[in-house]
N, C-alpha and C positions, 0 to 999 in steps of 0.2 A: 202726566204728559208723555205720551209715547214718543220714542225717538225713531222715526222712519227715514228722515233725511240726513245726509252727511253733516257732521259738525262743521262749523265755520273754521276757516284756517286760523292758526294760532295768532297770526299778526293782525287779524281783523279786529277793529275796535268794537267795544260793546255797543256803541251807537249803531254800527252797521248790522250787528247781529240782531238787535232789537227791531230795527227797521225791517229786516228780512222776516222776522218772526210774525210781523203783522199779516203777511201773506202766507207764511209757512210756520204755523205755531210751534211745530215740533223743534224748530231750530232754537227756541228759547232755552232748551236744555243746555246749550253751550254756556249760557250765563250761569246756570246752576253749577255746571262743572268747574267753571273758573272761580267762583266766589263762595260756594257753599261752605267750604272748610273755614274760611275767615269769618263768615257770618256766624257759624256754629261756635267757633272759639269765643267770639265776642259775647254771644248769648250765654254760653256756659259760664263765663266769668261773672256774669251779672245775675243769673237766675239758677245756675246748676245744670249739670249735664242732662239729666232726664227731661227736664222741662225744655231745655235748649233744643232737643231733637224735634219736639212738636213746633216750637216757635220758628225754627229754621225752615221747616216745611211750610208753615203759614206765611213766613216772609216771602218766599218765592212764589207761593200761590197768589198773594196780594200783588206782587210785582208782575206776575204773568197777566193777571186780570187788568192791571192798570198800565200795561206797557205802551198803549196808544197815547198816553199822556207823558211819556218819558221825553225829557229835553234832549233831542238828538244832536244838539251841539256839544254834548258831553260824551267824550269817547270812553270814559271810565264810569261804570255803573255803581262802583262801590259806595260812594256817598249816598246815592239814592237807596241802595239796599240797606245800608246801615240806618238810614232815616226810618225806613219801614220797620226794621227790627227794633229800633229804639222806641218807636210808637207802640209796638206790641208789648214791650217791657213795661210801659206805663200801666198796663192793666195787670201786671204781676208784681206790684211793689212789695207785697208781703214776702213773696218768694225771694226777691232780690235782697231784702233786708235780712232774711234768714240766712242767705248765702254768706253775707259779710259777717254776720254774728257768729256763724259756725267757724269762719276763718279767724275771727277775733278770739274765740275760745280755745282753739286747738293749734292754730298756726298751720294747719293742713288745708291746702287748697282743694275744695270739692270739685274744681274744674279739671284737676289733673287726670291724665288718661287712664292710669291703671295702678295696680299695687306697687310696682317698682317706683313710679313717679311719686306716689304717696309717701313711700318710705324716704325717698330723697327729700321731699318737702318737709317731712317731719324732722329729719336730721338737721336741715339747714334753717328751719324756722327760727326767727328771732323775735324778741319782745316787741320791737318796733313794727314788725309786720302785723302782729296781732293788734297793736294799738292803732295802726293805720286802718285796718279793716273795721275796727269799732267806730272810728270817725266816719268812714265811708257810709256805714249803716245809718248814721245820723244825718247825713246830707239830704237835702230835698232831691226828689227824683230828677228835677231839671238840672240841678247842679251836678248830680252824679252822672247823668247821661253826657253832659258836655265834658266832664273830667275824663270819663272812660273813653270817649271817642278820641280825645286828644292823646291820652297816655297809652291806650291799648291798641288802637287801630292805626295810629300815626297819621290820621287825617290832618290836613292843615286847617287853620281857622276858617278860611273861605269854604273849604269842603264841609266842615262841620256845620257852618251856617246853611249851606245848601241842603245837607242831610236833614237838618231839623226845621228847615224853612223859617229861620229867624235871622235878624240882622247880625252882621259880624260884630257889632258893638255889644249885642246881647251875649254872644259867645264869650267875648272878652270879660264882660262883667260877671257872668255866672262862673267862669273859670277863676277869676280873681277872688270872688266870694268863697268858692270851695277851697281854694288854696289858703286863704286867710284863716278859715275855720280849722283847716288841718294844721296849719302852723301853730295856732293858739293851743290846740289840743296836744301837739307833739313837741313841745318845747324841750322835752328831755331827750329827743331823738334828732339832733341836728344833722345826722348823716343821711336823712331821707332827702332824695332829690325830687323836688316838687315842680321843677321848672324845665321840663324837657324842651329842647330847642325846636324840634318838630317842624321846622320850616314854616313857622306860624304865619308869616306874612307873605308866603309864596302865592 
């Protein structure tokens, strides 16, 4: 998407940018500039950095093509973008499970940025981190996507519901199921915090 028009002012909501992009497609680049790093970080955590590059690009391509259906009453496009990304991850379940299994084996997060981060991760890795990764690998993809959207992206329950286009009650039940499975598997690691406050009911 070529960028020939000036970017939207920083204070302009995503809804306004997307509305403007319907007539001036190049302005959609502002949405990429604002949110690409967050989307890439989310995808890297779930499927690894190399695949995350492609899926990030695909996320914004899908978003661009479907921008005419964006709910323009929503000034923050992040839940919408995370929902697209989560949907793309569903087609990469094997890669996602491999990502968590690698973390379970080594305690080294493949999503870290570079060698220095990997060394730091290796030094600080603990048994409970590896155990948690092993359990995450065993969750269903729908449990995992709710859990990661709540814990990693800090979306509220209503935002997760919008992102995944499911009722808020389904968000709660999938999250409860995932946390129960993790608690049962990690009884030897009570130090794990599985209940982020997250503004869940905001």
